[in-house]
Wavefront OBJ file of the C-alpha trace (Angstrom):
o trace
v 8.372 -23.605 11.949
v 11.804 -25.387 10.618
v 13.697 -24.841 7.145
v 13.426 -22.275 4.551
v 9.937 -20.018 4.424
v 7.590 -22.090 1.462
v 5.110 -19.523 1.379
v 4.649 -15.261 2.648
v 2.921 -16.063 5.797
v 5.067 -17.480 7.181
v 7.792 -14.729 7.341
v 5.748 -13.337 10.412
v 6.602 -15.964 12.348
v 10.395 -16.100 11.184
v 10.101 -11.914 11.759
v 8.438 -12.577 15.768
v 11.322 -14.177 16.284
v 14.148 -11.521 15.597
v 12.117 -8.100 16.391
v 12.314 -6.632 19.914
v 8.285 -6.920 20.597
v 7.046 -3.443 20.664
v 8.518 -3.524 16.883
v 6.548 -5.951 15.282
v 3.472 -5.614 17.460
v 3.858 -2.113 15.419
v 4.536 -4.022 12.118
v 2.102 -6.683 13.119
v -0.705 -4.877 14.444
v -4.068 -2.974 13.691
v -7.032 -0.438 15.003
v -9.131 -1.774 18.827
v -9.408 -5.336 18.266
v -8.617 -6.281 14.651
v -11.557 -7.085 12.852
v -10.270 -5.178 9.719
v -7.177 -6.692 10.090
v -8.502 -10.716 10.215
v -11.152 -9.600 7.421
v -8.756 -8.098 4.336
v -7.143 -11.705 4.648
v -10.604 -13.631 5.721
v -12.563 -12.148 2.556
v -9.979 -13.830 -0.218
v -11.772 -17.211 0.838
v -14.961 -16.184 0.174
v -13.696 -15.159 -3.516
v -13.978 -18.398 -5.836
v -11.896 -18.866 -9.521
v -13.269 -20.194 -12.114
v -10.653 -21.975 -14.230
v -10.812 -22.347 -18.155
v -9.334 -25.447 -19.489
v -7.871 -26.557 -22.393
v -6.230 -22.489 -23.344
v -2.394 -22.638 -24.568
v -0.061 -20.788 -21.272
v 2.756 -22.511 -22.648
v 4.032 -18.697 -22.083
v 2.708 -16.686 -19.187
v 3.357 -13.063 -19.476
v 3.080 -11.139 -15.718
v 4.417 -8.272 -17.577
v 2.237 -4.800 -16.979
v 2.119 -0.774 -17.158
v 1.236 1.371 -14.718
v 1.014 5.304 -15.195
v 3.109 4.581 -18.341
v 5.866 2.576 -16.755
v 6.341 -0.982 -17.727
v 6.424 -3.765 -14.648
v 7.671 -7.001 -14.177
v 4.032 -7.709 -12.863
v 1.075 -6.252 -10.534
v 2.900 -6.817 -7.404
v 3.987 -3.334 -6.293
v 5.240 -2.698 -2.584
v 3.161 0.343 -0.609
v 4.281 3.376 1.678
v 4.949 1.619 4.649
v 6.924 3.196 7.794
v 9.914 2.788 9.834
v 11.826 0.166 7.459
v 14.920 0.757 9.475
v 13.093 -0.634 12.833
v 13.081 -3.965 11.334
v 16.321 -4.184 9.513
v 19.141 -1.963 9.798
v 19.528 -1.181 5.844
v 15.743 -0.571 6.193
v 14.113 1.019 3.110
v 17.139 0.849 1.081
v 17.403 -2.548 1.178
v 13.222 -2.644 0.520
v 14.257 -0.332 -2.990
v 17.222 -2.521 -3.763
v 14.608 -5.728 -4.369
v 12.153 -3.921 -5.653
v 14.480 -3.225 -8.524
v 15.762 -6.262 -8.876
v 12.143 -7.318 -9.715
v 11.358 -4.295 -12.096
v 8.710 -3.181 -9.972
v 7.638 0.097 -8.479
v 7.914 0.721 -4.345
v 6.059 3.670 -2.937
v 8.161 5.304 -0.316
v 6.164 6.753 2.709
v 7.232 10.343 4.234
v 7.591 8.515 7.645
v 10.371 6.343 5.944
v 13.444 6.307 8.326
v 15.483 6.440 4.891
v 15.720 9.924 2.946
v 14.429 10.428 -0.033
v 17.548 11.186 -1.940
v 19.133 7.866 -0.172
v 16.546 5.504 -1.592
v 16.794 7.169 -4.457
v 19.888 6.745 -5.152
v 20.599 3.210 -4.625
v 18.817 1.869 -7.548
v 17.118 2.389 -10.330
v 13.498 1.442 -10.047
v 10.583 3.286 -10.894
v 9.248 4.334 -7.552
v 6.022 6.638 -5.307
v 6.364 8.836 -3.275
v 3.966 8.903 -0.096
v 4.835 12.851 1.340
v 4.700 16.648 -0.121
v 8.263 17.303 -0.428
v 7.414 18.246 -4.047
v 10.325 19.866 -5.609
v 13.163 17.350 -3.312
v 10.917 14.631 -4.636
v 11.095 15.498 -8.472
v 15.517 16.374 -8.255
v 15.473 12.593 -6.716
v 13.596 11.188 -9.691
v 10.474 10.228 -7.610
v 7.560 9.259 -10.644
v 4.508 10.464 -8.806
v 2.555 11.811 -5.721
v 0.255 9.694 -3.515
v -1.932 11.772 -1.322
v -3.097 9.158 1.635
v -6.339 10.733 2.779
v -7.752 8.315 5.373
v -5.299 9.109 8.395
v -7.029 12.591 10.086
v -6.520 11.359 13.158
v -4.563 8.433 14.273
v -6.128 5.001 14.880
v -6.020 3.647 18.112
v -3.260 1.495 17.867
v -3.357 -0.335 21.485
v -0.069 -2.685 20.975
v 1.096 0.369 20.490
v -0.394 2.731 23.572
v 0.242 -0.681 25.313
v 4.029 -1.320 24.478
v 4.794 2.917 24.756
v 6.076 2.423 21.189
v 9.423 4.654 20.294
v 9.683 6.077 16.619
v 12.410 6.805 15.564
v 12.998 10.406 14.215
v 12.000 11.138 10.450
v 15.086 11.361 8.017
v 11.586 13.573 5.814
v 11.739 15.659 7.919
v 15.019 17.087 9.277
v 16.011 20.473 8.526
v 11.926 21.270 7.862
v 10.354 20.701 11.129
v 11.158 19.000 14.964
v 10.867 15.765 14.862
v 11.494 14.730 18.616
v 8.167 13.591 20.124
v 8.059 13.569 24.510
v 5.139 11.965 25.772
v 5.024 10.142 28.817
v 1.928 7.634 28.149
v 0.722 6.001 25.029
v 2.623 5.577 21.707
v 5.670 8.013 20.216
v 3.490 7.221 16.852
v -0.019 8.384 18.441
v 1.556 11.606 20.042
v 3.281 12.544 17.066
v -0.596 12.365 14.801
v -1.521 14.530 17.388
v 0.721 17.625 17.166
v 0.820 17.018 13.422
v -2.361 15.549 11.701
v -5.417 17.543 10.285
v -8.833 16.285 11.550
v -9.667 19.519 9.370
v -9.328 17.541 5.825
v -12.182 17.029 3.709
v -12.633 17.109 -0.013
v -15.138 20.065 0.201
v -12.993 22.237 2.665
v -9.204 21.141 1.926
v -7.258 18.342 1.186
v -3.776 18.877 3.079
v -0.787 17.159 4.217
v -0.251 16.608 7.888
v 4.174 17.254 6.951
v 2.682 20.671 4.954
v -0.080 21.537 7.826
v 2.939 20.846 10.665
v 5.859 23.372 8.880
v 3.684 26.031 7.434
v -0.348 26.371 7.937
v -0.829 25.865 4.343
v -4.255 24.624 3.402
v -5.524 23.372 -0.444
v -9.010 23.979 -1.394
v -9.414 19.973 -3.388
v -11.723 21.729 -5.712
v -8.334 23.468 -6.863
v -6.284 21.050 -7.512
v -4.950 22.380 -10.881
v -2.988 24.654 -7.355
v -1.311 20.927 -7.057
v -0.333 20.251 -10.150
v 0.510 23.880 -10.365
v 3.648 23.544 -8.525
v 4.524 19.530 -10.080
v 4.256 17.382 -13.306
v 3.711 14.638 -11.507
v 1.304 12.580 -11.414
v -1.682 12.433 -8.199
v -2.808 9.102 -6.989
v -5.106 9.215 -3.936
v -4.444 6.251 -1.779
v -7.836 5.252 1.007
v -10.710 5.015 -1.120
v -13.831 2.954 0.526
v -16.898 4.088 -1.803
v -18.107 4.791 -4.640
v -18.701 7.872 -3.439
v -15.034 9.102 -2.374
v -14.049 7.468 -5.965
v -16.556 9.924 -8.068
v -15.494 12.699 -6.202
v -11.510 11.691 -6.720
v -12.542 11.249 -10.398
v -14.452 14.745 -10.564
v -11.593 16.568 -9.415
v -9.037 14.964 -11.545
v -6.519 12.883 -10.084
v -4.404 10.315 -12.191
v -5.153 7.542 -10.022
v -7.185 5.530 -7.404
v -5.734 3.251 -4.843
v -7.944 1.102 -2.271
v -7.213 0.926 0.515
v -7.810 0.961 4.137
v -4.419 1.786 5.989
v -3.924 -2.155 6.642
v -6.643 -2.039 9.135
v -4.860 0.759 11.081
v -7.503 3.209 10.695
v -10.648 2.798 11.530
v -12.018 -0.577 13.086
v -15.287 -2.505 11.019
v -14.088 -0.491 8.172
v -14.572 -2.578 4.883
v -12.380 -5.581 3.832
v -10.522 -4.021 0.855
v -11.468 -7.151 -1.283
v -14.955 -6.256 -0.482
v -14.926 -2.923 -2.113
v -12.706 -2.687 -4.729
v -15.651 -3.885 -7.849
v -17.411 -0.787 -6.460
v -14.931 1.558 -6.466
v -13.679 0.248 -10.492
v -17.389 0.383 -11.260
v -17.471 4.275 -9.912
v -14.376 5.218 -11.782
v -15.823 3.756 -15.280
v -11.529 2.922 -16.494
v -11.558 6.929 -16.294
v -7.826 6.597 -14.278
v -5.936 3.282 -12.682
v -7.288 1.920 -9.725
v -4.470 0.120 -7.659
v -5.171 -2.475 -4.527
v -3.870 -2.649 -1.598
v -4.952 -4.665 1.447
v -4.481 -8.384 2.915
v -2.706 -10.059 0.020
v -0.583 -12.954 0.687
v -1.176 -15.150 -1.696
v -0.918 -15.106 -5.280
v -4.167 -16.005 -5.818
v -5.104 -13.055 -4.124
v -3.331 -10.398 -6.449
v -5.399 -12.929 -9.414
v -8.869 -11.743 -7.912
v -7.994 -8.335 -7.212
v -7.213 -8.017 -11.021
v -10.184 -10.057 -11.888
v -12.286 -7.595 -9.662
v -10.602 -4.546 -11.762
v -7.919 -3.031 -10.041
v -4.422 -2.656 -12.336
v -2.245 -3.863 -10.204
v -2.079 -4.715 -6.509
v 0.509 -3.335 -3.821
v 1.989 -5.624 -0.882
v 2.555 -3.940 2.182
v 2.992 -6.499 5.960
v 4.441 -9.240 3.700
v 7.466 -6.983 2.530
v 8.044 -6.202 5.923
v 8.331 -9.957 7.460
v 10.479 -10.955 5.075
v 12.768 -7.056 5.206
v 12.959 -8.081 9.235
v 13.987 -11.982 8.777
v 16.459 -11.404 5.919
v 16.644 -8.215 4.384
v 16.936 -7.045 0.959
v 16.752 -11.174 0.183
v 13.882 -11.215 2.564
v 11.353 -8.679 0.485
v 13.306 -10.697 -2.741
v 11.723 -14.296 -1.467
v 8.343 -12.121 -0.662
v 8.289 -10.851 -4.243
v 9.373 -14.256 -5.958
v 7.256 -16.176 -3.984
v 3.768 -14.255 -4.955
v 4.831 -13.440 -8.096
v 5.627 -17.484 -9.052
v 2.497 -18.287 -7.452
v 0.662 -15.430 -9.459
v 1.840 -17.309 -12.674
v 1.121 -20.762 -11.124
v -2.485 -19.318 -10.805
v -3.053 -18.028 -14.261
v -1.965 -20.627 -15.816
v -4.474 -23.115 -13.995
v -7.126 -19.855 -14.346
v -6.574 -20.672 -18.309
v -4.773 -16.616 -18.167
v -1.506 -16.684 -20.619
v -1.373 -12.360 -19.671
v -2.649 -10.331 -17.265
v -4.764 -8.527 -19.869
v -6.513 -12.342 -20.231
v -7.516 -11.796 -16.202
v -11.124 -10.773 -16.716
v -14.758 -10.501 -14.031
v -15.796 -13.946 -15.492
v -13.083 -15.745 -14.065
v -14.307 -15.180 -10.459
v -17.336 -15.415 -8.410
v -17.588 -13.454 -5.316
v -21.185 -13.736 -2.683
v -22.870 -10.094 -3.584
v -22.588 -12.049 -7.197
v -23.825 -15.330 -6.198
v -26.947 -13.411 -4.275
v -27.474 -11.041 -7.610
v -27.601 -14.494 -9.585
v -30.730 -15.566 -7.357
v -32.648 -12.824 -7.613
l 1 2 3 4 5 6 7 8 9 10 11 12 13 14 15 16 17 18 19 20 21 22 23 24 25 26 27 28 29 30 31 32 33 34 35 36 37 38 39 40 41 42 43 44 45 46 47 48 49 50 51 52 53 54 55 56 57 58 59 60 61 62 63 64 65 66 67 68 69 70 71 72 73 74 75 76 77 78 79 80 81 82 83 84 85 86 87 88 89 90 91 92 93 94 95 96 97 98 99 100 101 102 103 104 105 106 107 108 109 110 111 112 113 114 115 116 117 118 119 120 121 122 123 124 125 126 127 128 129 130 131 132 133 134 135 136 137 138 139 140 141 142 143 144 145 146 147 148 149 150 151 152 153 154 155 156 157 158 159 160 161 162 163 164 165 166 167 168 169 170 171 172 173 174 175 176 177 178 179 180 181 182 183 184 185 186 187 188 189 190 191 192 193 194 195 196 197 198 199 200 201 202 203 204 205 206 207 208 209 210 211 212 213 214 215 216 217 218 219 220 221 222 223 224 225 226 227 228 229 230 231 232 233 234 235 236 237 238 239 240 241 242 243 244 245 246 247 248 249 250 251 252 253 254 255 256 257 258 259 260 261 262 263 264 265 266 267 268 269 270 271 272 273 274 275 276 277 278 279 280 281 282 283 284 285 286 287 288 289 290 291 292 293 294 295 296 297 298 299 300 301 302 303 304 305 306 307 308 309 310 311 312 313 314 315 316 317 318 319 320 321 322 323 324 325 326 327 328 329 330 331 332 333 334 335 336 337 338 339 340 341 342 343 344 345 346 347 348 349 350 351 352 353 354 355 356 357 358 359 360 361 362 363 364 365 366 367 368 369 370 371 372 373
């Protein structure tokens, strides 16, 4: 590739050139033979946009609100691990780019910068995928995101082949040892095997690997009021792919759902997230916000997800590739490209604001089949 990137996909090649193979494979790879990774992206091609004409689109408003927080567009940053493997400034550069675009960044508990370092670097609205609740509240974080699809780590074969070395987790320093000694396989896999709780379930417990490793404390999901008793922050559940689990999440009183298959890094042959988004939205019935994560590479992808009922999308790998290629400016470029593409898509589809995007603006394969019956 020559010249500057003109779309988000081209940042991946730039990242491949600058990153050590071990780190590039960690960020780019997924579970087993990576069927779901490919489907996460390909599934968008099976959704067709139905544009409307002769509508005034001289002014396009991309702004929206998530859990009461206004953001400039429905494009957010998904929780991803180990940003300092991509760039020396790590999560701090990513957070600054989020702040510049007036959007939300979800900070992973497995970040290579501490909660306090990230929160002090900017005034962006941020969310947290962690159980370090008191530190999060003191640092100004605005919600808790519970990732519920990792009872065990998916088999990431590139990491195993590379004997991936994971950095120590800043957010766990002082609570537990984060040093993993392994003579085979990957460091992330060894850490997960020593901390993740495979007994996690809707009926029995909702346990975080962090808390489980520190205190052996578990939480009954039917008593989610306990979690609310120790935090006033909204609680979102990330990793929902079925209407059954979406219904349970609503029944348990969570404040939001993130439709996600963990970037295809957990269960291979799990469905592409865009293919199940409408199912989850229908199950929720507008009771709580539904956010979306998986395979977003174009503004048209964002448009399709919004048309199928998502209130916003979260972007993962492209953010990392932008960070690896050009640091904070790379992340800004990725967010800017997606935003510009979404604005153009809205104009060409006849939508002057986010609320104008409706289910009638897209046709899916399932919808085509129903129309033939």
